[in-house]
C-alpha positions in Angstrom: 24.8 -26.5 -17.1 28.3 -25.3 -16.4 28.1 -21.9 -14.6 30.9 -19.4 -13.9 30.2 -16.9 -11.2 32.4 -13.8 -11.1 32.5 -11.9 -7.8 35.6 -9.7 -7.8 35.5 -8.3 -4.2 33.0 -10.6 -2.5 34.4 -14.1 -2.1 31.9 -16.7 -0.8 34.8 -17.8 1.5 35.2 -14.3 3.1 34.2 -13.6 6.7 31.1 -11.5 7.0 30.9 -8.1 8.6 33.9 -6.3 7.3 33.7 -3.1 5.3 33.6 -4.8 2.0 32.2 -8.2 3.2 28.5 -8.6 3.7 25.4 -9.4 1.8 27.0 -10.0 -1.6 29.3 -12.7 -0.1 26.3 -14.5 1.4 24.3 -14.1 -1.9 27.1 -15.5 -4.1 27.8 -18.4 -1.7 24.2 -19.4 -1.1 23.1 -19.1 -4.7 26.1 -21.1 -5.9 25.4 -23.9 -3.4 21.7 -24.0 -4.3 22.5 -24.1 -8.1 25.0 -26.9 -7.4 22.3 -28.8 -5.5 20.1 -28.5 -8.5 22.7 -30.5 -10.5 24.7 -27.6 -12.1 28.5 -27.4 -12.0 29.4 -24.0 -10.5 32.8 -22.2 -10.3 33.1 -18.9 -8.5 35.9 -16.7 -9.6 37.1 -14.0 -7.2 40.3 -11.9 -6.8 43.0 -13.4 -4.5 43.2 -11.0 -1.6 45.7 -13.0 0.6 48.9 -14.8 -0.5 48.2 -18.0 1.4 45.0 -18.7 -0.4 45.1 -21.8 -2.6 44.2 -21.3 -6.3 41.3 -23.8 -6.2 39.1 -24.4 -3.1 36.5 -27.2 -3.4 33.4 -26.2 -1.5 31.1 -29.0 -2.1 29.8 -31.4 -4.8 29.9 -29.6 -8.2 31.1 -26.3 -6.5 34.5 -24.7 -6.2 36.1 -21.3 -5.7 39.0 -20.1 -7.9 41.2 -17.3 -6.5 42.6 -15.4 -9.4 45.8 -13.4 -9.3 44.6 -9.8 -10.2 46.6 -7.1 -8.5 48.4 -7.4 -5.1 47.4 -10.4 -3.0 46.0 -8.3 -0.2 42.8 -6.6 0.8 42.0 -3.6 -1.5 38.9 -1.6 -1.0 36.4 -2.5 -3.7 36.3 1.1 -5.0 40.0 0.8 -5.9 39.8 -2.5 -7.8 38.9 -1.2 -11.3 42.5 -1.3 -12.6 42.7 -5.0 -11.9 39.6 -6.2 -13.8 41.5 -6.8 -17.0 43.9 -9.2 -15.1 40.8 -10.8 -13.5 39.4 -11.4 -17.0 42.8 -12.9 -18.1 42.8 -15.3 -15.2 39.2 -16.4 -15.8 39.7 -16.9 -19.5 42.9 -18.8 -18.9 41.1 -21.1 -16.4 38.3 -21.8 -18.9 40.8 -22.7 -21.6 39.1 -24.6 -24.4 36.1 -25.5 -22.2 34.2 -22.2 -21.6 31.0 -22.3 -19.4 27.5 -22.4 -20.6 26.8 -19.1 -18.9 28.8 -16.6 -16.9 27.2 -14.5 -14.1 28.7 -11.3 -13.0 28.0 -9.9 -9.5 28.6 -6.2 -9.1 29.4 -3.8 -11.9 33.2 -4.5 -12.0 32.6 -8.2 -12.0 30.4 -7.6 -15.0 33.3 -5.9 -16.8 35.5 -8.9 -16.2 32.8 -11.4 -17.1 32.1 -9.6 -20.4 35.8 -9.2 -21.2 36.5 -12.9 -20.5 33.4 -14.0 -22.5 34.5 -11.9 -25.4 37.8 -13.8 -25.8 36.2 -16.6 -27.7 36.0 -15.7 -31.4 33.1 -17.5 -33.1 31.7 -18.8 -29.8 29.1 -17.0 -27.7 29.0 -17.3 -24.0 25.8 -15.7 -22.5 26.6 -13.1 -19.8 24.1 -12.6 -17.0 24.5 -9.6 -14.6 23.4 -8.9 -11.0 24.4 -5.4 -9.9 23.7 -5.7 -6.2 23.9 -1.9 -6.0 23.8 0.8 -8.6 26.0 3.8 -8.9 23.2 6.2 -9.8 21.4 5.4 -6.5 24.6 5.6 -4.5 25.5 9.0 -5.9 21.9 10.2 -5.2 22.2 9.4 -1.5 25.9 9.9 -0.8 26.7 12.8 -3.1 30.3 14.0 -2.5 30.9 11.1 -0.1 30.5 8.5 -2.9 33.9 6.9 -3.2 33.2 5.0 -6.5 35.6 5.6 -9.3 34.4 8.2 -11.8 34.5 5.7 -14.6 31.5 3.9 -13.0 29.2 6.6 -14.4 29.6 5.2 -18.0 31.0 1.7 -17.4 28.1 0.5 -15.3 25.4 1.4 -17.8 27.7 -0.2 -20.5 27.7 -3.4 -18.5 23.9 -3.3 -18.4 23.6 -2.7 -22.2 26.1 -5.4 -23.0 24.9 -8.2 -20.7 22.6 -10.7 -22.3 20.3 -10.7 -19.3 20.1 -8.8 -16.0 18.8 -10.2 -12.7 17.4 -7.4 -10.5 16.8 -8.2 -6.9 13.6 -6.1 -6.5 11.1 -4.1 -8.7 12.6 -0.8 -7.5 15.9 -1.8 -9.2 14.0 -2.4 -12.5 12.9 1.3 -12.5 16.4 2.4 -11.8 17.7 0.3 -14.7 15.2 1.8 -17.0 16.2 5.3 -16.0 19.8 4.3 -16.9 18.6 3.6 -20.5 18.8 -0.2 -20.1 16.2 -2.3 -22.0 14.1 -3.8 -19.2 12.7 -6.5 -21.5 15.9 -8.4 -20.7 15.5 -8.0 -17.0 14.4 -10.8 -14.7 13.6 -10.3 -11.0 14.9 -12.8 -8.5 15.3 -11.7 -4.8 18.0 -12.5 -2.3 17.3 -15.5 -0.2 17.8 -16.7 3.4 19.2 -20.0 4.8 16.0 -21.5 6.3 17.9 -24.4 7.8 20.0 -22.0 9.9 17.7 -19.1 10.6 14.6 -20.4 12.4 12.3 -19.3 15.2 12.9 -22.6 17.0 16.0 -22.8 19.3 17.7 -21.1 22.1 17.9 -17.3 22.4 21.1 -15.6 23.5 20.9 -14.1 27.1 20.2 -10.4 27.3 21.1 -8.1 30.2 18.0 -5.8 30.1 14.3 -6.2 29.8 14.3 -5.3 26.1 16.8 -5.7 23.3 16.9 -3.9 20.0 19.2 -5.4 17.4 21.1 -3.8 14.5 23.1 -6.1 12.2 25.3 -5.1 9.3 28.4 -3.4 8.0 29.4 -0.5 10.1 29.3 2.2 7.5 27.4 5.5 7.7 24.8 4.7 5.1 23.5 1.8 7.2 22.0 4.3 9.6 23.0 2.8 12.9 23.4 6.3 14.3 19.7 6.8 13.7 18.9 3.9 16.1 21.2 5.4 18.7 19.3 8.7 18.4 16.0 6.9 19.0 17.1 5.6 22.4 16.5 8.8 24.4 13.1 9.0 22.9 12.4 5.5 24.0 13.4 6.4 27.5 11.2 9.4 27.5 8.3 7.0 26.5 9.0 4.9 29.6 11.3 2.3 28.0 14.5 2.9 29.8 15.7 -0.7 30.4 16.6 -1.2 26.8 19.8 -2.5 25.2 20.8 -1.7 21.6 23.0 -4.6 20.4 25.0 -3.8 17.3 26.5 -6.7 15.4 28.9 -5.9 12.6 32.4 -4.7 11.7 35.4 -6.7 10.7 37.0 -7.1 14.2 36.2 -8.7 17.4 34.6 -6.5 20.1 37.8 -5.7 21.9 39.4 -4.2 18.7 36.5 -2.3 17.4 37.4 1.1 18.7 40.2 1.3 16.1 37.3 1.7 13.5 36.5 5.4 12.9 32.8 4.6 12.4 32.7 2.8 15.7 34.3 5.8 17.4 31.7 8.0 15.9 28.8 5.9 17.0 30.2 5.6 20.6 30.8 9.3 20.8 27.2 9.9 19.7 25.9 7.5 22.3 28.0 9.2 25.0 26.8 12.7 23.9 23.1 11.5 24.1 23.7 9.9 27.5 22.9 6.4 26.3 26.4 4.9 26.1 25.5 2.3 28.8 22.6 1.1 26.6 24.8 0.4 23.6 26.7 -2.9 23.1 28.9 -3.5 20.1 29.8 -7.2 19.4 31.8 -6.7 16.3 32.1 -9.7 13.9 30.0 -12.7 15.1 30.3 -16.2 13.5 27.3 -16.8 11.3 26.3 -19.9 13.2 25.7 -17.8 16.3 23.5 -15.3 14.7 20.1 -17.1 14.9 20.3 -17.2 18.8 21.1 -13.4 18.7 18.2 -12.7 16.5 15.8 -14.7 18.7 17.0 -12.7 21.7 15.7 -9.4 20.2 12.3 -7.8 20.6 12.8 -6.1 17.2 15.5 -5.7 14.5 16.0 -2.2 13.1 17.2 -1.8 9.5 17.5 1.9 8.9 19.8 2.5 5.9 19.7 5.6 3.8 19.2 3.3 0.8 19.4 -0.5 0.4 19.3 -2.5 -2.9 17.8 -5.5 -1.1 19.1 -6.4 2.4 19.5 -9.9 3.7 19.3 -9.0 7.4 15.5 -8.4 7.4 15.0 -11.9 5.9 17.2 -13.5 8.6 15.2 -11.7 11.3 11.9 -12.6 9.7 13.0 -16.3 9.4 13.7 -16.2 13.1 10.3 -14.8 13.9 11.4 -11.3 14.9 9.6 -8.2 13.7 11.6 -5.7 11.6 11.5 -1.9 11.7 12.7 -1.0 8.2 13.4 2.2 6.4 11.0 2.4 3.4 13.8 2.4 0.8 14.8 0.1 -2.1 14.2 -3.6 -1.6 13.2 -3.2 2.0 9.8 -2.0 0.8 9.2 -5.4 -0.8 10.9 -7.6 1.8 9.2 -6.2 4.9 5.4 -5.9 4.7 4.3 -2.7 6.5 1.9 -3.8 9.3 2.3 -7.4 8.2 5.9 -8.5 9.1 7.2 -5.2 10.5 6.8 -1.5 10.4 8.1 0.9 7.7 9.6 4.2 8.7 10.8 7.1 6.6 14.5 7.1 5.9 16.8 9.2 8.2 14.0 9.7 10.8 15.1 8.6 14.3 11.8 9.9 15.8 9.8 7.5 13.5 12.1 4.7 14.6 11.5 5.5 18.2 7.7 5.6 17.6 7.7 2.2 15.9 9.8 0.7 18.6 7.6 2.2 21.3 4.7 0.5 19.7 6.4 -2.9 19.4 7.9 -2.9 22.9 4.5 -2.0 24.4 2.5 -4.6 22.5 3.9 -8.2 22.9 0.9 -9.6 21.0 1.7 -7.4 18.0 5.4 -8.5 18.2 4.3 -12.1 18.2 1.9 -11.6 15.3 4.4 -9.7 13.1 7.1 -12.2 13.9 5.0 -15.2 13.0 3.9 -13.6 9.7 7.5 -12.8 8.9 8.6 -16.4 9.4 5.8 -17.6 7.1 6.8 -15.0 4.4 10.5 -15.9 4.6 9.7 -19.6 4.3 7.3 -19.3 1.4 9.1 -16.7 -0.7 12.8 -16.5 0.1 14.3 -19.9 0.2 17.5 -20.2 -1.7 16.1 -23.2 -3.6 13.3 -20.9 -5.0 15.8 -18.1 -5.8 18.1 -20.7 -7.6 15.1 -21.9 -9.6 14.3 -18.3 -10.7 17.9 -17.7 -11.5 18.1 -20.8 -13.5 15.1 -19.5 -15.6 17.0 -16.3 -16.3 20.0 -18.4 -17.5 17.8 -20.4 -19.8 16.3 -17.2 -21.2 19.8 -15.8 -21.8 20.9 -18.9 -23.6 17.7 -19.1 -25.7 18.0 -15.5 -26.8 21.6 -15.8 -27.9 22.1 -14.6 -31.5 25.1 -15.7 -33.4 27.9 -13.3 -34.3 26.8 -10.3 -32.2 29.8 -8.2 -31.0 30.1 -8.1 -27.3 31.1 -5.2 -25.1 28.9 -2.5 -26.6 30.4 0.7 -25.4 32.4 -0.9 -22.7 36.1 -0.7 -22.7 38.6 -1.5 -19.9 
């Protein structure tokens, strides 16, 4: 099968940890590699965001990335990319020429617009369009309110993508409920989770050194909704419970550690730590190469994932694969990934006291940490390999192809 992936802001070649680089980059890269390993030919289309990037980048057998000229060749925040989706569709359709793919798979709602637009260019020839949203605007608005920076057009364009796509791949059951609430027919929805690189993230291997008796780890983009401030607020409560020799290690952000303080979110977090008297317990590493992350995970007593909302979340899987228990906010996909009392501990969202209580329990019970960590490793290996995710994605593609009626007009209610 010839597969075109469209990922407008999340190139699989991008460095992880920047404001608009994270889980989606990992997802697109790993899924594409796994599908190519299953014998498919995969081309990932993304927007050129630097002038020096070559147009085509071979990544591996049967896998390449195409950087499409769509707007200025520089970084543009993803919430400002909508005006360039028509040009992205132009570049994709031009690259297809007279040999369109067997299926096109959009990642994120704007990529869905470009995928549907490009697929609609072939009169008399139907190209099935599959869509993974990764995050939904309805959920983002619910949790961020006036702080939501999405373009206003997302309110009607995103549901239009859902109605027009031939099949949707949701990453967790919670997303299926959200899609139904948007008026999308869930009969055409498959569920395939994110995966984890089980060759890289393992419990076996060295652990990074740590300067204190205990280490708590937070990994992810440094944006307010990730809830890193909640973990900082838990530190004084840990000290009051007798756990004063604790380091909170924060990995994330698009810069090296020495340049981090130019980031307003970093300044906010450090100011909070200073205000609470725990600045000496907080270490920010900034961007860390992916190959170094397993040793960092293995050095932690627990990983805390405390977002306000989370469509899925790859970090808990990486922690589990490394045998580390996870304290997770009971939101979105985290409720499925992390088993409460089985591979970690669920806490209510936006509740630093609950985070402190969970961490106090874990730090005080080494046997429990070992038990939850071992169970997490088993769960990651049995359910979340990229090979398994690729097989489930392949089934969704087959359903989309099999259900393809002739002559149906594409782009129902969607206009660029």
